Residue, then its C-alpha position, 0 to 999 in steps of 0.5 A: x396478512x395481506x400480500x403487502x405484509x407478506x412480501x415485506x416479510x419474505x424481503x426481511x427473511x431472504x435480504x441477509x442470504x441474498x447479501x451473502x450470495x452477492x458478496x465477491x468473497x463468498x464461495x460457491x455455498x456461501x463460504x465464510x472463509x473469504x479470499x482475501x489477505x486484507x485484515x479489514x475484510x476479514x472477521x475477528x474470529x477469521x482473523x485468529x484463526x488465520x493467525x493459528x493457521x501460521x499467517x503471522x506476518x502482516x504487511x502495513x502499506x502505507x500511501x499518503x494524499x499528495x498533489x500528483x499533477x493534472x493528470x494523476x489523482x491524489x491517493x495514488x500511493x495509497x492505491x498502489x500500496x495496498x494493490x502491491x501489498x496484496x501481490x506481495x502477501x499472495x507470493x509470501x503466503x500466511x501474510x495479512x495486509x493491514x488497512x493503508x496508512x494514507x495520513x503522513x508527513x508531507x512537509x510544513x504546512x506553514x508556510x506550505x513547502x513542497x507538496x503543500x503548495x498543491x490543493x489537496x495534499x495533506x501533511x502530519x507531524x512527524x511524530x503522529x506519524x511515528x506513533x501510528x506506526x508504533x500503536x499499529x505494531x504493538x496492536x499486532x504483536x499483542x494479536x499474535x503476529x511475528x513479523x511486522x513490515x512496514x511498506x512505506x510507498x513515498x520516499x519523505x518517510x522512510x527514515x520514520x519507519x526505520x526509526x520506529x522499527x529500530x525503537x520497538x526492536x530495541x524495546x523486544x530485544x529479549x522477546x523473540x516473539x515479534x520483530x518489526x521490518x522497515x522495508x527500504x527494499x520495497x521504496x527502493x526497487x521503484x527507484x534505482x533498479x526500475x529507472x535502469x530498466x527504463x533507460x535500457x528501453x531508450x527513455x530519457x532521465x528527463x522523461x522518467x522523472x522523480x514524481x508524477x513522470x513517466x515512470x511513476x504514472x506508468x506505476x499507477x496504470x499497471x496497478x489501477x488505470x482509473x488513477x490516471x486522467x489519460x486526456x490531460x497526459x500533455x499537460x503533466x509535461x511541465x516543470x514542477x514549479x508549474x504543475x506539481x510534476x517532474x518528468x514526462x508522463x506522455x509516453x506511460x503504458x501500463x506495460x511499462x509499468x508492469x516492470x516496475x510492478x515486478x521489480x517491487x514485487x520479487x525484491x519485496x518478497x525475497x527481502x522479507x523471507x530473508x528477514x523472517x530467516x534472520x528473525x527465526x535465526x535469532 
């Protein structure tokens, strides 16, 4: 065997070992039980063992793909929902996070309305969105989850989450094994409570805004700074009609956003615990 052939053989034999060692979730001895709450980062047997050990709550983060002005990326909602879902899951314990749903209703495509007037926004019919939520919930029930929780990061589809949860819970009324929870508290915590905190700190309603303004941008900076183009914040201080922004994001910081993050996580954890307690009482 030539030296080149020997080196190729060693590379082939050692590559799988090196990949395991390099894995961000591998333990000191190449543990096969990763420290993750994300379903897609587990193998099927790992997930089955988690569920059998008591991890019977699953969070379904729902994001979206929509314009967020000149200073914030299209995937803001999806990234934010995933990161916040992880924090909520770790605070709860015995909780798994499902893959993010990034395709959501965003309004009429033809003629385009609202966010669909801006490049990059993706909109699907409400019926298709509800079918995805329903199919996911049915899948999780089949695998042994007891509480399926929808975490919607966008206001427009909150009613769809509630419809799906109500429909499935009626169908499963005599089956105490699983309930679906549309969690309005998750989205609501990013609205009035966070806005009141900001106002108490001296920010105005016009500055806080309702979309891609100070509050929205600060939350993005707090969970993932790369979502925001810092050098374009001034461009975002325009009217919604011109560039899709309502508010003024120029004074947004990660520190400000953390106030909202804490509110969302704390309120959601408390609401989920109460929802689980209610199911158990029933």
